[in-house]
C-alpha positions in Angstrom: 0.0 0.0 0.0 2.8 2.4 0.9 4.6 1.6 -2.4 1.4 2.5 -4.3 1.1 5.8 -2.5 4.8 6.5 -3.1 4.4 5.9 -6.8 1.4 8.2 -7.0 3.3 11.0 -5.3 6.2 10.5 -7.6 4.0 10.6 -10.7 2.3 13.8 -9.5 5.7 15.4 -8.9 7.0 14.4 -12.3 3.8 15.6 -14.0 4.3 19.0 -12.3 7.9 19.2 -13.6 6.9 18.2 -17.2 4.1 20.7 -17.3 6.2 23.6 -16.1 6.4 26.7 -18.2 9.5 28.9 -17.7 7.7 32.2 -18.3 4.5 32.5 -16.3 3.4 35.4 -18.5 3.9 33.4 -21.7 1.4 33.9 -24.5 -0.9 30.9 -25.1 0.5 30.4 -28.6 3.9 29.4 -27.1 2.7 27.3 -24.1 3.0 23.9 -25.9 6.5 24.7 -27.1 7.7 25.9 -23.7 6.3 22.7 -22.1 8.2 20.5 -24.5 11.4 22.5 -23.9 11.0 22.4 -20.2 10.5 18.6 -20.4 13.8 18.3 -22.3 15.7 20.4 -19.7 14.3 18.2 -16.9 15.4 15.0 -18.7 18.3 13.1 -17.1 19.7 12.3 -20.5 18.8 15.2 -22.8 18.3 14.4 -26.4 19.6 16.6 -29.1 17.6 19.9 -29.2 14.0 19.2 -30.1 14.2 21.8 -32.8 17.3 20.3 -34.2 17.5 18.1 -37.2 20.0 16.0 -35.3 17.3 14.6 -33.1 15.8 12.8 -36.1 12.5 14.4 -35.2 10.9 17.8 -35.8 8.9 18.7 -32.8 8.7 22.4 -33.3 8.4 24.2 -36.6 10.0 27.4 -35.4 10.1 29.5 -38.6 7.0 28.1 -40.2 8.4 28.0 -43.8 9.3 24.4 -44.2 13.0 24.5 -43.5 12.5 20.8 -42.7 11.4 20.0 -46.2 8.0 19.9 -47.8 6.6 17.1 -45.6 5.5 18.3 -42.2 3.9 15.1 -41.0 6.5 14.8 -38.2 6.0 18.3 -36.9 4.3 17.8 -33.5 4.0 21.5 -32.4 3.8 24.4 -34.8 3.5 27.5 -32.8 1.7 29.3 -35.6 -1.2 26.9 -35.3 -2.5 28.3 -32.0 -1.8 31.9 -33.2 -3.8 31.2 -36.3 -6.7 29.8 -34.2 -6.8 32.7 -31.8 -6.5 35.3 -34.5 -9.0 33.7 -36.8 -11.7 33.1 -34.2 -11.1 36.4 -32.5 -10.2 39.6 -34.3 -10.8 38.3 -37.8 -14.2 36.8 -37.0 -15.2 40.0 -35.2 -14.1 42.2 -38.2 -15.9 40.0 -40.6 -19.1 40.0 -38.6 -18.9 43.8 -38.1 -18.3 44.5 -41.9 -21.3 42.3 -42.9 -23.7 43.7 -40.4 -22.7 47.3 -41.4 -23.1 46.4 -45.1 -26.6 45.0 -44.4 -27.5 48.1 -42.4 -26.3 50.3 -45.2 -28.5 48.5 -47.7 -31.5 49.0 -45.5 -30.6 52.7 -45.0 -30.3 53.2 -48.8 -33.6 51.4 -49.3 -35.3 53.7 -46.7 -33.7 57.0 -47.7 -33.3 56.6 -51.5 -36.0 54.1 -52.4 -36.4 52.7 -55.9 -34.8 54.2 -59.0 -37.8 54.3 -61.3 -37.5 55.0 -65.0 -39.6 58.2 -64.7 -41.8 57.4 -67.7 -44.3 54.7 -68.4 -43.3 51.6 -70.4 -43.5 52.0 -74.2 -44.2 48.3 -74.8 -41.1 48.1 -77.1 -38.5 45.7 -75.9 -34.7 45.8 -76.4 -32.4 42.8 -75.9 -29.9 43.5 -73.2 -28.3 40.1 -72.4 -27.9 37.0 -74.5 -28.7 33.5 -73.2 -25.0 32.8 -72.6 -24.5 36.0 -70.7 -27.5 35.2 -68.5 -26.6 31.6 -67.9 -23.0 32.4 -66.9 -24.1 35.2 -64.6 -26.6 32.9 -62.8 -24.1 30.0 -62.6 -21.6 32.4 -60.9 -24.3 34.0 -58.7 -25.7 30.6 -57.5 -22.3 29.1 -56.8 -21.4 32.3 -54.9 -24.5 32.2 -52.7 -23.7 28.5 -51.8 -20.2 29.4 -50.9 -21.3 32.5 -48.9 -23.8 30.5 -46.8 -21.5 27.5 -46.2 -18.5 29.8 -45.5 -20.5 31.9 -42.9 -21.7 28.7 -41.2 -18.1 27.4 -41.0 -16.9 30.7 -39.6 -19.7 31.5 -37.2 -21.5 28.2 -36.7 -19.9 27.2 -33.4 -21.0 30.5 -31.8 -24.4 30.9 -33.4 -25.8 27.5 -34.3 -24.6 25.1 -31.5 -26.7 27.0 -28.9 -29.7 26.6 -31.2 -29.5 23.1 -32.7 -26.9 21.4 -30.4 -23.5 19.8 -31.1 -24.8 16.7 -33.0 -27.0 18.6 -35.5 -24.3 21.2 -36.0 -21.6 18.5 -36.6 -23.8 17.1 -39.4 -24.5 20.5 -40.9 -20.8 21.5 -40.7 -19.7 18.2 -42.3 -22.1 18.7 -45.3 -21.3 22.4 -45.7 -17.5 21.8 -45.6 -17.7 19.4 -48.6 -20.1 21.7 -50.4 -17.7 24.6 -49.9 -14.7 22.6 -51.1 -16.4 21.2 -54.2 -18.4 24.3 -55.3 -15.3 26.5 -54.9 -13.5 25.4 -58.1 -16.9 25.7 -60.0 -17.2 29.3 -58.8 -13.7 30.0 -60.0 -14.4 28.6 -63.5 -17.7 30.5 -63.8 -16.0 33.8 -62.6 -13.3 33.4 -65.2 -15.9 32.8 -68.0 -17.9 35.8 -66.8 -14.8 38.0 -66.7 -14.1 37.4 -70.4 -17.8 37.5 -71.3 -18.3 41.1 -69.9 -14.8 42.4 -70.1 -15.0 44.7 -73.2 -18.1 46.5 -71.8 -16.5 47.2 -68.5 -13.7 49.5 -69.4 -14.0 53.0 -67.8 -14.9 55.9 -70.1 -15.0 59.7 -69.7 -18.7 59.7 -69.0 -18.3 57.4 -66.0 -16.7 60.2 -64.0 -20.0 62.1 -64.3 -21.7 59.1 -62.7 -19.2 59.1 -59.8 -19.6 62.9 -59.3 -23.4 62.6 -59.1 -23.3 59.3 -57.1 -25.3 57.6 -59.8 -28.2 60.0 -59.2 -29.2 58.1 -56.1 -29.6 61.2 -53.9 -31.0 63.5 -56.5 -33.0 60.8 -58.3 -31.5 62.0 -61.5 -30.9 59.6 -64.3 -27.2 60.0 -65.0 -26.2 59.0 -68.6 -24.4 55.7 -68.8 -23.3 53.2 -71.3 -24.1 49.5 -71.3 -22.8 49.3 -67.7 -22.7 52.3 -65.5 -19.7 53.2 -63.3 -21.1 51.5 -60.3 -21.4 48.2 -62.2 -17.9 48.6 -63.6 -16.6 49.2 -60.1 -18.2 46.0 -58.9 -16.7 44.2 -61.9 -13.1 45.3 -61.3 -12.9 45.6 -57.6 -15.4 42.9 -56.6 -15.6 40.2 -59.2 -12.0 40.6 -60.4 -9.8 41.8 -57.5 -11.6 40.2 -54.6 -12.4 37.2 -56.8 -8.7 36.7 -57.4 -7.9 36.9 -53.7 -10.6 34.3 -52.8 -9.8 32.1 -55.8 -6.0 31.8 -55.3 -6.3 31.4 -51.5 -9.2 29.0 -51.9 -7.2 26.8 -54.3 -4.3 26.7 -51.8 -6.6 25.6 -49.1 -8.6 23.2 -51.2 -5.7 21.3 -52.8 -3.1 20.7 -50.0 -1.0 18.1 -51.7 1.3 20.5 -53.5 3.9 21.1 -50.7 2.2 24.0 -48.9 3.4 24.3 -45.4 0.9 24.9 -42.6 2.1 28.5 -42.3 1.2 29.1 -46.0 -2.2 27.6 -45.4 -2.8 29.8 -42.4 -1.9 33.0 -44.4 -4.1 31.7 -47.2 -7.0 31.3 -44.7 -6.6 34.9 -43.5 -6.7 36.2 -47.0 -9.6 34.0 -48.0 -11.6 35.1 -45.0 -10.9 38.8 -45.6 -11.5 38.6 -49.4 -14.8 36.7 -48.9 -16.0 39.2 -46.2 -15.6 42.2 -48.5 -16.9 40.3 -51.5 -20.1 39.3 -49.7 -20.5 42.9 -48.4 -20.2 44.4 -51.9 -22.4 41.7 -53.3 -25.2 42.8 -50.9 -25.2 46.2 -52.6 -25.1 44.6 -56.1 -28.0 42.3 -55.3 -30.1 45.1 -53.8 -29.5 47.5 -56.8 -30.1 44.7 -59.3 -33.4 43.7 -57.8 -35.6 45.8 -55.5 -33.5 49.0 -55.9 -33.9 49.2 -59.7 -37.2 47.8 -60.9 -36.6 46.1 -64.3 -33.0 45.2 -63.7 -33.8 41.7 -62.4 -36.2 41.1 -65.4 -33.3 42.0 -67.7 -31.0 39.4 -66.2 -33.8 36.9 -65.9 -35.3 37.2 -69.4 -32.7 39.2 -71.3 -34.7 42.2 -72.4 -35.8 45.6 -71.1 -38.4 48.2 -72.1 -37.1 51.2 -74.2 -38.2 53.6 -71.4 -36.0 51.7 -68.9 -33.0 51.7 -71.2 -33.4 55.4 -72.0 -33.6 56.3 -68.3 -30.9 54.1 -66.8 -28.5 53.6 -69.7 -29.1 56.5 -72.0 -25.9 56.3 -74.0 -26.3 52.5 -74.6 -29.9 53.2 -75.7 -28.6 55.8 -78.3 -26.1 53.2 -79.5 -28.8 50.6 -79.9 -31.0 52.9 -81.8 -28.1 53.9 -84.0 -27.2 50.3 -84.6 -23.6 50.7 -83.4 -21.6 48.6 -80.9 -21.7 49.5 -77.2 -18.9 51.9 -76.3 -19.2 53.9 -79.5 -20.7 57.1 -78.1 -19.3 59.3 -75.3 -22.4 61.3 -74.6 -26.1 60.8 -74.4 -28.4 62.7 -76.8 -31.8 63.3 -75.1 -34.7 62.5 -77.4 -36.4 65.5 -79.0 -39.9 66.5 -77.8 -41.0 66.4 -81.4 -39.2 63.8 -83.4 -38.6 64.5 -87.1 -41.1 63.1 -89.6 -40.7 59.4 -89.9 -38.8 59.1 -86.7 -39.9 57.1 -83.7 -39.7 58.6 -80.2 -36.3 58.1 -78.7 -34.4 57.8 -82.0 -31.3 59.9 -82.6 -31.8 63.3 -84.3 -30.5 63.6 -87.9 -26.8 64.2 -88.2 -25.7 62.5 -85.0 -23.0 60.0 -85.9 -20.7 57.8 -83.8 
């Protein structure tokens, strides 16, 4: 009996020594590493340094960047792992949630203060084709895949805090499992669709002189003025270049690094990619909220254009006057630099909204 008690006391004393941390004020990210180093120092026959290649083992990846080779299967403690977890679940998650909530509030504020951007004149009954079948299909494929990624990504980021209290651990585990695979498999599809959409709409999204007028007047949202615009206005072009293209590249490259991990990425690279992916997705979703609002409830007729491909002449003349002039003149989009308002009394033989005689590209 005494021997048993003695063994227990010895085990307790040894566990205390092995768990010692030299610096009581050590940051949590370094606690595991310090515990291992303390254990080494307390050993009667110290092995070669645990961070040394001479030990035949790699217990601590000190510098993150794979100085031990591409394979990290034998790295027991990587101090960046805990730093990543704390930073991702703390400041980054807080920033993402704040940005998304503020973006949603901004959309509701614009809806309340500005309201709908109406054409200002009744429909004429004459329709103009705005989008081809291919353009609509590639847009909706990109949009639907994006929505799936946004929903699954938000659940992966905030699910532990928001869903577990509502549905419990078991249900959330099932949801997270399904959503993780949806996110991983839909991601490459979204990238493919984004690339196709980029080249489909590229030539109509270059900025022109008239776009600066749209910026100066904030698209006429405050004054309810219909600012002249080409096929796409400056706001749509900004979404194309800074949302779809720039943020899309950040999400796509970082997402591929995270999705296909068999190409020698170290864990440090994966952690940095995760930071960039989270930030890129946050601002992409926030910008997409504005794009979705303006393309649906905020601008009546815009959703019909992307759903069915055509718009009424009154809508085209009000929201994209320069493009309307180009259509009536039979010239490609991007030909004119200014909008020619339709005359009150069109010349004989002319239809309302046609270009006056003498106007040429």
